[in-house]
C-alpha positions as CSV (number, residue, x, y, z in Angstrom):
1,M,13.2,4.2,-19.8
2,D,9.9,3.7,-18.1
3,T,7.5,2.0,-20.5
4,L,4.7,1.8,-18.0
5,G,3.5,5.4,-18.2
6,P,2.4,7.6,-15.4
7,P,1.1,5.9,-12.2
8,K,-2.7,5.3,-12.2
9,K,-4.9,6.6,-9.4
10,V,-6.5,3.9,-7.3
11,S,-8.9,3.7,-4.4
12,L,-9.8,1.1,-1.8
13,E,-13.2,0.8,-3.4
14,S,-11.5,-0.8,-6.4
15,Y,-10.5,-3.8,-4.3
16,E,-12.1,-6.7,-2.4
17,M,-10.2,-7.6,0.7
18,I,-9.6,-11.3,1.0
19,R,-7.6,-12.0,4.2
20,T,-4.9,-10.7,6.4
21,I,-1.4,-12.1,5.7
22,G,0.7,-10.1,8.2
23,V,0.3,-7.8,11.2
24,G,2.7,-5.4,12.8
25,S,2.4,-3.0,15.7
26,L,1.0,-0.3,13.5
27,T,0.3,-2.0,10.2
28,R,-1.7,-4.8,8.7
29,V,-1.0,-6.4,5.3
30,R,-4.0,-7.9,3.4
31,V,-4.4,-9.8,0.2
32,A,-7.0,-8.1,-2.0
33,R,-8.4,-8.7,-5.5
34,E,-9.0,-5.9,-7.9
35,T,-12.7,-5.9,-8.9
36,N,-12.2,-5.2,-12.6
37,S,-9.1,-7.3,-13.6
38,K,-9.4,-9.9,-10.8
39,S,-5.7,-9.6,-10.2
40,Y,-4.4,-10.1,-6.6
41,V,-2.4,-7.5,-4.7
42,A,-1.0,-7.0,-1.2
43,I,-2.3,-3.8,0.6
44,K,-0.5,-2.4,3.6
45,S,-2.7,-0.3,5.9
46,I,-1.4,1.9,8.8
47,K,-3.3,3.0,11.9
48,K,-2.8,6.8,11.8
49,A,-3.7,7.5,15.4
50,E,-1.3,4.8,16.6
51,A,1.5,6.1,14.3
52,I,1.1,9.6,15.8
53,K,0.9,8.3,19.4
54,F,4.1,6.3,19.0
55,Q,5.9,9.1,17.1
56,Q,6.4,7.0,13.9
57,V,5.1,9.6,11.4
58,D,8.6,10.5,10.1
59,H,9.4,6.8,9.7
60,I,6.2,6.2,7.7
61,I,6.7,9.3,5.5
62,S,10.3,8.0,4.8
63,E,9.0,4.6,3.8
64,Y,6.3,6.1,1.6
65,T,8.8,8.4,-0.1
66,L,11.2,5.6,-0.7
67,L,8.5,3.4,-2.2
68,G,7.5,6.3,-4.4
69,V,11.0,6.6,-5.8
70,I,11.1,2.9,-6.8
71,S,9.8,2.3,-10.3
72,H,8.5,-1.2,-10.4
73,P,5.4,-2.7,-11.9
74,F,4.6,-4.5,-8.6
75,M,4.5,-1.1,-6.6
76,V,1.3,1.0,-6.5
77,L,1.1,4.0,-4.2
């Protein structure tokens, strides 16, 4: 039973980017702080043009879909 309720809508404007903690060929993971609650999160960003160029769109969609299926309080999509 999911006691967390429906997922909330978030936007990048709700976060202050602190620093980069990891870089991949198409992605960057940053530590950010939510401006209202001051809680820290990790945000993964993907370069769309590079993903298309290197034909990784299906892989990214699969990852997004898999993460959407996972019900965990640490996951926000």
